[in-house]
C-alpha positions as CSV (number, residue, x, y, z in Angstrom):
1,M,71.7,98.8,125.3
2,E,72.4,95.6,123.5
3,D,69.3,93.9,124.1
4,I,67.5,97.3,123.0
5,L,69.5,97.0,119.6
6,R,68.8,92.9,119.7
7,P,65.9,93.3,117.0
8,I,67.8,95.5,114.7
9,Y,70.3,92.9,113.8
10,Q,68.4,89.4,114.6
11,E,66.1,90.0,111.7
12,R,69.2,89.9,109.6
13,T,71.0,86.7,111.2
14,S,68.2,84.5,109.7
15,H,69.7,85.8,106.1
16,P,72.1,83.5,104.6
17,N,73.8,86.4,103.1
18,T,74.6,87.6,106.7
19,L,78.4,86.3,107.8
20,G,78.8,87.8,111.2
21,V,77.7,90.4,113.6
22,L,79.8,92.0,115.8
23,L,79.1,94.7,118.8
24,I,81.9,97.2,119.7
25,D,81.3,99.1,123.1
26,H,83.2,102.6,123.5
27,N,83.4,101.7,127.0
28,E,86.0,98.8,126.2
29,K,88.4,100.9,124.1
30,S,88.8,104.8,123.4
31,S,85.5,106.4,122.0
32,P,87.2,107.2,118.6
33,I,87.1,103.8,117.6
34,T,83.5,103.9,117.4
35,D,83.2,107.7,116.4
36,T,82.2,108.8,119.3
37,F,79.0,106.4,119.7
38,D,78.4,104.5,122.7
39,I,78.0,101.3,120.6
40,V,78.6,100.2,116.9
41,L,76.7,97.2,115.4
42,F,79.0,95.5,112.8
43,L,77.6,93.4,110.2
44,I,79.6,91.6,107.4
45,V,77.5,90.6,104.5
46,K,78.4,88.6,101.4
47,E,76.8,90.9,98.7
48,A,74.7,94.2,98.9
49,E,73.9,96.9,96.7
50,E,75.9,99.3,98.6
51,P,79.4,98.2,99.8
52,V,78.7,100.2,102.8
53,Y,75.4,101.2,104.6
54,V,75.5,103.2,108.1
55,K,72.4,104.0,109.9
56,H,72.2,105.9,113.1
57,Y,70.3,105.4,116.3
58,T,69.5,107.2,119.5
59,Y,67.9,105.6,122.6
60,K,67.4,107.7,125.5
61,E,70.8,109.4,126.4
62,H,72.5,106.7,124.1
63,K,73.7,106.8,120.6
64,A,74.3,103.8,118.2
65,A,75.5,103.0,114.6
66,L,74.8,100.3,112.5
67,H,77.6,99.4,109.9
68,I,76.7,96.9,107.1
69,V,79.9,96.3,105.1
70,T,80.3,93.5,102.3
71,E,82.7,91.0,102.3
72,A,84.8,92.4,99.3
73,K,85.1,96.0,100.8
74,L,86.1,94.5,104.2
75,R,89.1,92.6,102.4
76,E,89.8,95.8,100.7
77,W,90.1,98.0,103.9
78,I,92.1,95.2,105.4
79,L,94.6,95.0,102.7
80,L,94.6,99.0,101.5
81,G,94.8,99.9,105.9
82,S,92.4,102.8,104.5
83,N,89.9,102.0,107.6
84,R,92.3,101.4,110.5
85,K,89.4,100.9,113.0
86,I,88.4,97.7,111.2
87,I,91.1,96.0,112.8
88,D,90.1,97.3,116.5
89,W,86.5,96.1,115.4
90,L,87.4,92.6,114.6
91,F,89.9,91.9,117.5
92,S,88.0,93.7,120.4
93,G,84.1,93.4,118.9
94,K,81.8,90.9,120.8
95,V,80.6,88.1,118.3
96,L,76.9,88.0,118.5
97,F,76.4,86.0,115.4
98,D,79.1,84.1,113.3
99,R,78.0,82.1,110.3
100,N,80.1,78.9,109.8
101,E,82.6,80.5,112.0
102,Y,83.6,83.1,109.2
103,V,84.5,86.0,111.9
104,Q,86.7,83.4,113.9
105,N,88.4,82.4,110.6
106,L,89.0,85.8,109.4
107,K,90.7,86.9,112.8
108,L,92.9,83.6,112.8
109,E,93.8,84.6,109.4
110,L,94.6,88.3,110.7
111,R,96.6,86.8,113.5
112,D,98.7,84.6,111.2
113,F,98.8,87.6,108.7
114,P,100.6,85.5,105.8
115,F,104.1,86.9,104.5
116,Y,102.9,87.8,101.1
117,G,99.9,89.8,102.6
118,R,102.3,91.5,104.4
119,K,104.4,92.5,101.4
120,I,101.6,94.0,99.8
121,K,100.9,96.1,102.7
122,M,104.4,96.9,103.1
123,G,104.7,98.3,99.6
124,L,101.3,100.5,99.9
125,E,102.7,101.8,103.1
126,F,106.2,102.6,101.6
127,A,104.6,104.2,98.6
128,K,103.1,106.7,101.2
129,L,106.1,107.0,103.0
130,I,108.3,107.9,100.2
131,R,105.7,110.3,98.8
132,R,105.3,112.1,102.1
133,Y,109.0,111.9,102.8
134,V,110.1,113.5,99.2
135,D,107.2,116.2,99.2
136,G,108.3,117.2,102.8
137,K,111.9,117.7,101.8
138,D,111.2,119.7,98.9
139,F,109.1,121.9,101.1
140,F,111.9,121.9,103.7
141,E,114.8,123.2,100.8
142,S,112.3,125.7,99.7
143,K,111.9,127.1,103.3
144,H,108.2,126.3,103.5
145,Y,108.9,124.9,107.1
146,L,105.3,124.4,108.3
147,D,104.3,122.3,105.4
148,A,107.6,120.4,105.6
149,Y,106.4,120.0,109.2
150,N,103.0,118.5,108.0
151,H,104.4,116.0,105.5
152,I,107.3,114.5,108.0
153,V,104.6,113.8,110.6
154,H,102.7,111.9,108.1
155,S,105.5,110.1,106.6
156,L,106.6,109.1,110.2
157,H,103.4,108.0,110.8
158,H,103.9,105.8,107.5
159,L,107.3,104.5,108.6
160,A,105.6,103.5,112.0
161,R,102.9,101.5,110.1
162,L,105.6,99.7,107.9
163,S,107.5,98.9,111.0
164,V,104.3,97.3,112.7
165,I,103.5,95.3,109.5
166,E,107.1,94.3,109.2
167,N,107.0,92.6,112.4
168,G,103.7,90.9,111.9
169,F,101.2,92.7,113.3
170,H,98.3,94.7,111.8
171,P,98.7,98.7,112.3
172,E,95.7,99.8,115.0
173,V,94.4,103.2,115.6
174,T,96.5,103.6,118.4
175,V,99.8,102.6,116.4
176,W,102.2,104.8,118.3
177,S,102.0,102.5,121.5
178,Q,102.4,99.6,119.0
179,V,105.6,101.1,117.6
180,K,106.6,102.2,121.2
181,Q,107.1,98.4,121.9
182,I,108.2,97.2,118.3
183,E,110.5,99.8,117.3
184,P,111.1,102.7,120.0
185,E,113.8,104.1,117.7
186,I,111.0,105.4,115.2
187,Y,109.1,106.5,118.6
188,K,111.4,108.6,119.6
189,L,112.3,110.4,116.4
190,Y,108.4,111.1,116.5
191,E,108.7,112.5,119.9
192,E,111.6,114.4,119.2
193,L,109.7,116.3,116.4
194,V,106.9,117.2,118.4
195,T,108.5,118.0,122.0
196,S,112.1,119.3,120.8
197,E,112.6,122.7,122.2
198,E,115.0,123.1,119.1
199,N,113.5,125.7,116.4
200,L,111.6,124.6,113.9
201,E,114.3,124.4,111.0
202,K,116.6,122.5,113.2
203,R,114.1,119.8,114.0
204,L,113.2,119.3,110.7
205,E,116.9,119.4,109.2
206,L,117.7,116.2,112.1
207,L,114.3,114.9,111.1
208,F,115.1,114.3,107.8
209,L,118.6,113.2,108.4
210,A,117.5,110.2,110.8
211,S,114.4,109.3,108.7
212,E,116.8,109.1,105.5
213,F,118.5,106.4,107.4
214,L,115.6,104.3,108.6
215,I,114.0,104.5,105.1
216,H,117.6,103.1,103.7
217,S,117.4,100.5,106.0
218,K,113.7,99.2,104.9
219,T,113.8,100.1,101.3
220,A,114.7,96.4,100.1
221,I,112.2,94.8,102.0
222,A,109.7,97.2,101.9
223,S,109.8,97.2,97.8
224,E,109.8,93.5,97.4
225,H,106.1,93.3,96.6
226,L,106.9,95.7,93.5
227,T,110.2,94.3,92.2
228,S,108.7,91.0,92.6
229,I,106.0,91.7,90.3
230,V,108.5,93.8,87.8
231,E,110.5,90.6,87.7
232,Q,107.8,88.5,85.8
233,K,108.5,90.4,82.8
234,E,111.7,91.3,80.8
235,Q,110.6,95.1,80.8
236,W,107.3,97.5,81.7
237,S,105.9,100.3,80.5
238,F,104.7,102.4,83.3
239,Q,101.0,102.2,81.8
240,E,101.4,98.0,81.6
241,L,102.9,98.2,85.4
242,S,100.1,100.5,86.4
243,N,97.5,98.4,85.1
244,H,98.5,95.2,86.8
245,E,95.9,94.0,89.2
246,E,97.7,94.3,92.6
247,I,99.8,97.5,91.7
248,Q,96.9,99.2,90.8
249,Y,96.3,99.7,94.5
250,Y,99.5,102.0,94.5
251,S,97.5,104.4,92.6
252,V,99.1,108.1,92.4
253,D,102.2,107.2,94.5
254,L,103.5,104.6,91.9
255,S,105.3,107.2,89.7
256,M,107.2,108.6,92.8
257,L,108.0,105.1,94.0
258,I,109.2,103.8,91.0
259,E,111.5,106.9,90.4
260,F,112.7,106.6,94.4
261,L,113.7,103.1,93.6
262,T,115.7,103.6,90.2
263,E,117.5,106.3,92.0
264,K,118.4,103.2,94.7
265,G,119.1,100.9,91.9
266,L,116.5,98.5,92.7
267,I,114.8,99.0,89.2
268,E,116.6,100.2,86.2
269,I,115.5,102.2,83.2
270,V,115.3,100.7,79.6
271,D,115.4,103.6,76.8
272,K,113.7,102.5,73.7
273,E,113.9,104.9,70.6
274,T,110.7,106.7,69.1
275,K,110.2,108.1,65.9
276,G,111.3,111.7,67.4
277,Q,114.8,112.2,67.4
278,G,116.4,112.0,70.9
279,I,113.3,111.0,72.1
280,Y,113.0,107.7,73.7
281,H,110.2,105.4,75.4
282,R,110.9,104.4,79.1
283,Y,110.4,101.0,79.9
284,Y,111.6,99.5,83.4
285,R,113.0,96.1,84.7
286,V,114.6,94.9,88.0
287,P,118.7,94.7,87.3
288,K,119.6,91.6,86.2
289,K,122.1,89.8,88.9
290,L,125.4,89.2,87.9
């Protein structure tokens, strides 16, 4: 089918805006990676009116998808982990066109995974983890066990991704097979949650206790990105912090993460008087080292 699709991408390779073209065949990887399509053509371009453009094709009994993505959107996906298939596509896809070795250099960059890039991604995963864990625990304490189960599954997934990133790898779609090799303790927690014969309440109680220990062990390193930025000023209002270029990525999870870190003593609150009696503005800073 690659020969049939060649005219679709070849006309675009002559355009200087096209950086790379990859072909992903679902026969080489599991079909969910290609959204059940037989083949995906993945084009990376410098700029486009739409950051993501998708078109579907049919040829006899086969189906194919064309994805055209801007470099900026691709970088955003890689940083935020918001499109997990992309890492698989870049590493497993067949390179059909590579302008000035753009794709090759991108893959080398991803393999090297610079530590600062890891710090940002760890911070974002940790923020999602804390959101799910805290919400799940609230549901558990309110005896809403099915809602608590849903949240603890998601929190374990973020914990798994965090572990993969911490060890210098990019989380893939098959993250649990990665974690089984990298940090089997987390894999066993997930296994116990879904296969244990204990009643749901007991399973959740044990899982929250075990998760709390693992979260505690990763808090300092996973929050380094946020605390390193907070250290850049004497103190921050929440709005100032949320407007920071890199902190904006934390989005709705930022407030809960800051509250969690204040409880753990990694960030401290500075109260400043307002005109209202007994009401204070709340600012944040990293505690000064003795």
